[in-house]
C-alpha positions, 0 to 999 in steps of 0.5 A: 138355916131357919127361914125366920132367921134368914128374914130377920137378917134381911130386916137388919140389912134393910134397917141400916138402909132406912137409917141412911135414907132418913139421914140423907133424904132432906139433902137430896134432889128429886132425881136422887130421891127417885133413884133411892126409891128405885133401889129401896123398891128392889130390896123391899119387893124382893124381900116381900116376894120371899116372905109371901112365897116361902113363909106366908105360904107355909103359914096359910094352911096353919092360920088360914088364908084369910087370917088377919095376920097374913092379910095385914102383912100382905096389905102392908106390902101393897101399901109400901109398893104404892108409896114407892110408886108415888115417890117415883111419880112425884114432881117436887122434892117435898112430895118425894121426901114425904113419900119416901119417909112414909115408906120407910115408916111403914116398912119399919112398922111392918117389920115390927109386926113380923118380928113381934107377931108373925115370926114367933107364930112361925117358930111356934107352929111350923116344924123346925125341919120345915123352917130349915127347908124354907131357909135352904130355899131362901138361900138358893134363891138369894144365891148364898151358901146356907151351910 
């Protein structure tokens, strides 16, 4: 399995979670919002870790560690983490709602950047066999069968 396809599949699952949350957030209490932030954090941080360790690490020798594409994506991971932490530390519903909606908006923007820029770069510059090997590593870490 190609790592790009695996990560795109994760985007699809996360988009469904974003859609649900955007609908549900206005009706939730502070404690429910913070619980939702914990669930979303687990999913997004796991996804980001795999991106960093598998795809981004494979692109660094090609693009350079200081490439704007990689730096921008990593900075967005940090911004998303800060937004989630802010939501978990919020003391009122409105603050938590704003933080969680902000995280979702930033994650959508981040995914779009990957889908339009980084993933096509990976498909053009990382050999197919390497992408498949990375996909196999993704499957092993996720505990799923890729064959």
